[in-house]
C-alpha positions as CSV (number, residue, x, y, z in Angstrom):
1,X,0.0,0.0,-0.1
2,X,2.9,2.1,1.1
3,X,4.2,1.8,-2.8
4,X,0.8,3.0,-4.3
5,X,0.8,6.0,-1.6
6,X,4.5,7.1,-2.4
7,X,4.0,6.9,-6.4
8,X,0.6,8.6,-6.4
9,X,0.2,11.4,-4.0
10,X,-2.7,13.8,-5.2
11,X,-4.6,10.7,-6.6
12,X,-8.0,8.8,-5.8
13,X,-7.0,5.2,-4.0
14,X,-9.5,2.9,-3.7
15,X,-9.2,-0.9,-2.6
16,X,-11.4,-2.7,-4.6
17,X,-14.0,-5.0,-4.4
18,X,-15.0,-7.8,-6.1
19,X,-17.8,-9.5,-6.7
20,X,-19.2,-11.9,-3.7
21,X,-22.9,-13.6,-2.9
22,X,-22.4,-10.7,-0.2
23,X,-22.6,-7.9,-2.4
24,X,-23.8,-9.0,-5.8
25,X,-26.3,-6.7,-7.2
26,X,-26.5,-3.6,-8.8
27,X,-26.0,-1.4,-5.4
28,X,-23.2,-2.5,-3.8
29,X,-20.2,-0.7,-4.7
30,X,-17.3,-2.3,-7.1
31,X,-14.0,0.0,-4.9
32,X,-14.2,1.8,-1.5
33,X,-11.8,3.2,1.5
34,X,-11.9,0.5,3.7
35,X,-10.2,-2.5,3.3
36,X,-12.2,-6.2,3.2
37,X,-11.9,-8.2,5.6
38,X,-10.5,-11.1,3.1
39,X,-7.4,-9.1,2.2
40,X,-6.0,-10.0,5.6
41,X,-5.2,-13.1,4.6
42,X,-4.4,-13.2,0.9
43,X,-1.3,-12.6,-0.8
44,X,-3.0,-10.2,-3.2
45,X,-4.0,-6.1,-3.1
46,X,-5.8,-4.9,-5.5
47,X,-6.3,-1.3,-5.4
48,X,-8.0,1.1,-8.0
49,X,-6.0,4.5,-8.5
50,X,-8.1,7.5,-10.4
51,X,-5.4,10.4,-11.2
52,X,-7.2,13.1,-13.6
53,X,-10.0,10.8,-14.9
54,X,-7.2,7.8,-15.9
55,X,-8.6,4.9,-14.1
56,X,-5.5,2.8,-13.0
57,X,-5.5,-0.7,-11.4
58,X,-2.2,-1.4,-9.3
59,X,-1.8,-5.1,-7.9
60,X,1.0,-6.3,-5.1
61,X,1.8,-9.5,-4.6
62,X,3.3,-10.8,-1.4
63,X,5.3,-13.6,-3.5
64,X,8.0,-14.3,-5.4
65,X,8.5,-13.0,-8.9
66,X,7.0,-16.5,-10.6
67,X,5.5,-16.7,-14.3
68,X,2.8,-18.7,-13.3
69,X,1.9,-15.8,-10.2
70,X,2.1,-13.1,-13.2
71,X,-0.2,-15.4,-15.6
72,X,-2.9,-15.5,-12.5
73,X,-2.4,-11.8,-11.3
74,X,-2.9,-10.2,-14.9
75,X,-6.3,-13.3,-15.4
76,X,-7.3,-11.3,-12.5
77,X,-6.4,-7.9,-13.4
78,X,-8.4,-8.3,-16.4
79,X,-11.8,-9.5,-14.6
80,X,-12.0,-6.4,-12.5
81,X,-11.0,-3.8,-14.4
82,X,-13.0,-4.7,-17.3
83,X,-11.1,-3.3,-19.3
84,X,-12.2,-0.1,-18.6
85,X,-9.1,1.2,-16.5
86,X,-6.4,3.2,-18.2
87,X,-3.4,1.3,-16.8
88,X,-2.3,-2.0,-15.1
89,X,0.6,-2.0,-13.1
90,X,1.3,-6.0,-11.2
91,X,4.0,-5.4,-8.4
92,X,6.0,-7.6,-7.0
93,X,9.0,-7.7,-4.0
94,X,10.9,-9.3,-6.0
95,X,11.2,-7.8,-10.3
96,X,14.1,-7.4,-11.1
97,X,13.7,-5.9,-15.2
98,X,16.6,-7.0,-16.7
99,X,15.7,-10.7,-15.1
100,X,12.8,-11.7,-15.6
101,X,11.5,-8.9,-19.1
102,X,11.7,-11.1,-21.0
103,X,8.8,-13.2,-19.4
104,X,6.8,-10.4,-19.5
105,X,7.3,-10.0,-23.0
106,X,6.4,-13.9,-23.7
107,X,3.6,-13.8,-21.4
108,X,2.2,-10.4,-22.7
109,X,1.9,-12.8,-26.6
110,X,0.2,-15.4,-24.9
111,X,-2.3,-13.6,-22.9
112,X,-3.0,-12.7,-26.7
113,X,-4.8,-9.2,-25.8
114,X,-3.0,-6.1,-27.2
115,X,-5.8,-3.6,-25.2
116,X,-4.6,-4.7,-21.9
117,X,-1.0,-6.1,-22.1
118,X,0.0,-2.7,-24.0
119,X,-0.8,-1.1,-21.3
120,X,0.5,-3.1,-18.3
121,X,4.0,-2.7,-16.6
122,X,5.7,-4.3,-14.0
123,X,7.3,-3.7,-11.3
124,X,9.0,-4.0,-7.7
125,X,7.6,-3.1,-5.0
126,X,10.4,-2.8,-2.9
127,X,12.4,-0.8,-4.9
128,X,10.6,1.2,-7.9
129,X,14.4,1.9,-9.4
130,X,14.2,-1.5,-10.1
131,X,10.8,-1.3,-11.6
């Protein structure tokens, strides 16, 4: 969360609420300021960032960077964003662009949705300089 707060100081940051049987009606909010209790035991933290009308989905994972983990989170990001977000950022604690960028590029091609993957960024939330 601190990565999002530091990177988007003047933006509105909300937690994304997943669709469940408890919030399945049209009146339920899809995001908000209150962190759902379910996020305490999950390995990802999905956030919606709104800055100057541009919406970004940011998902942080506590798991290390891995091809399977990235593919899973890419699917989640596409599903919760419904392709209406401007950008998607997926963060890992140990991502290193010089080592992991070829894996990201390969998965973007396998994912086969340019409208989503062209606006997808993977980064390191512990050291943003390393991306």
